N, C-alpha and C positions, 0 to 999 in steps of 0.2 A: 618525337622523343622530347624535344625542347618544350613543346606545349604541355606534355604530361608533367614535366618537372615544374613548370610554372603553376599549373593547377594544384599539384601536390603540395606546393609551398604556401598556398593561400590559407588564411585563417579559417577554421571551421565556422559554421553559421552561428553556433552557440558556444564560444570558447569558455573554458572554465574560469570562474572568477576566483579571486584569492581565497574566499571562504571554502572553496572546494579543493584547496591544495594544502598539504602539510605545512605548518608554520613553526619556525624555530621558537622555542621557549613556551610552547603551548602543551599543557599536560594532556596526555593521551589516555583515553578510556581503555577498558579491557574488553576483549571479544571472547565469548565463551560459546563453544559449539556443542550441540546435543542433538538428540533424536526423539521424536514422539511416535509411539506405536499405539494406534487406536484399538481398543479392546471391544469385545462384544457389548452391545448397548450404546456404542459411540454413534454420533451423527453420521460419521463416515467410517463404519466398521471395516477392519482389515487394512486400513491405509497406514503407511509409514511415511514420515516426513522429517527432513533435517530442519534445524533452525539454529540461529545464532542470537546471542544476547550481547548488546553493547551496554556495559556498565561504566558510567562516567568516572573520571578520576576522583578519588575521595568519596566514593558512593557510600551512603549511610543506609544499610539494609533495615534499620529499625524504623524508618519512616516510609509512609506510602509514597511511591514514586510517580511523578509525571512520566508519561511514556508515549512512544510512537511506534505503530505497527506497520511493517512493510510486507507486502505480498511478493513472492518470487525471490526471497532471500535478500542479500545485500545488494542494493541498487543506489544510484545517484551519488556515489562517494559519501554516503550518509555518515559513516563513523567519523570521517575527517571533518565533515561539515559540523557535526555535533561538537567535536573537540573545539573547533574554532569559535563557534557561536556561544558555547557555554563559557569559554574563557573570556569572551567579550561581554558577557552578561546579557546577550540578546535573547537567550532562551534559558529556562531553568536546567539544572543538571538532570536531564531526563534519561530514562532507559530506552534503548532501541531494541525492538523485537523483530527479527528478520525471519519470516516463515516461508518455507517452500511448499508448493502444493503436494497433496497426498499421492502416493503410488501404492497400488496393490501388487505385491510381489507375484511373479509368475508361479502358477500352481505346480508346475513340474518343468523338466528340461525341454519339453516339446511345446511349452506355452510361452507367451510373452507377458510382461508386466502390464497392468492397466494404469494408464496415467489419468489422474482424476482432475487435472487442472481446469478444463473447460466446465465440467460438471459442477465443481466447487465455485469457480470464479464468475462465470458468465450468467449464472442464474439470478433471477430477480426475487427468488424466495428467501425466507429468513434462515435457511439451513446453515449457511456459513457463519452468520452472526451468532447463531446458537452454538455452533461448534467452537468458535473463537472465544466467546464470552463465558459460556457455561461449562465448557470442557477444557479447552486448551490453556487459557490464562490461569485457571486454578492449578492445573498440572505443572505449569512452569513455576508458579509461586512455590508450590510444595517442593519441587526438585531443587530450586536454587535459593530457597530461604528469603525470598523478597516479597514485597507487597506492592501491587499496582494500585494507583489512586483510583477511587471510585467516583471522583469528581469528573464529569464528562468534559469539562473545559480544560482538563489536564491530560486528555487522551486524544491523540491524533492518529489517523490511519491513511495509508498511502499505497499506491501501486501504479504500474504501467500496463497499458493495454487491457487485457482481461483482468489483471490485478487492479486496474484503476476502477473499473465498474464494480468490482468486488468491494473495494474500499468504500465507494459511494453507498452501496447497498447496506453495508454494515451500519454506517451512520444513519441511513434512511430508516432502517428497521429498529435500531437501538440508539437513538439520540440521548437516551438516559446514560449511556456509557461512552459514546464517541461523538464529538461535535466539531472536530477539525479534520478536513478532508483535502488531500492533494491527489489529483489524478493526472497522469501523463498519457497522452494519446488514448484516452479511455474508450473501451469497446462498447459504446452506447448504440449498438446495432442489433439486428435480429438473429442472434445466435440462439439465445434462450429467452427472448422476450424483452431485452433491454431497449429495443427501439420504441417501446411504450413509455419510457421514462420522461421524455420532454412533456408528454401530455399529463402523466401522473403529477409532475411537479406543479403544473398549472391547476390541476383539479383538487389536490389534497391540501388540507391546512398546512401552511409552511412549518417545516421542522426547524428546531433551533440549532442549525448547523451552518458552518462556514465552509465554502468550497473554492478550491483553486483548480482551474482547468488549463491543460496545455495540449495543443495540437498544431497541425500545420498543413499546408496545401499538398504536401507530398505524402500524406498519411494514406492508409489502406483504402481501396475502393473495390470491394469484392462482392460475391454473390449475396451476402447477408447485409450489405449496406455500405455507406460512405462514411468513414470515420471522421473526416474533416467536417463534413456537413453536420453529422450527428453531434459533434462537440460544440459547434456553433449553435445548434438548436438547444442543447442543454444550457448553454450560457444565456441565451435569450429567454428561455423559460424560467431559469433561476432568477434572472434580473426582473422579469415581469412579475414573478410571484413575491418579490421583495426580499430575496435571500441576500446575505452578505457573500458576494461572489466576485472573484477576480480571475484573470486569465492571461495567458501569453500565447499569441499565435505566431507561427513562423512560416 
């Protein structure tokens, strides 16, 4: 019991920094919740998904906004981090868009809903980038009366695990719209072909994107691959190919 108490009192391996904690005197942005239902003709027809918008304090809807997209909804304490970094002038007053993966509702009481996460996120095809850029972003703009910047250097995309490989693939397929990528414990393994990516990075002309990778020795090691090794392979391939890449291993 004593040992359990000592272990429980230890600092976590990655303690939150001050930027991830609410700060006194810092103006807070507004969070807006909504839902998007994909109609006939959608890239992912029949899916429904929740999403949230972070609008920075004093947000001016008349100007195109720098923005950052997150897969799997609100993660990384992002709204708090945005408040603090915007207040310090470290980042522009950007809009945060936190999207959950699609769900196809159950057809009847004897059926179950179909969860679309792996189909949308783990694929190396351009389907999700088409959905996000050509369908979802315009729908959000229309509903909330805002404009997202079309300058790809003012657009970032992020995600954890399958959401991480999804974020990378959006920028890979559409660097004309997204050039800033953050992935945590990215699923660069053989679920739907992402184990090919370290080779693709070496063989294709470099894309004008910047990438940050995070993983660690305790990451998944499953039937479809080794996350820790796959993230290291991605970092080595990106570095070899001349990309602007950084990482944090734990």
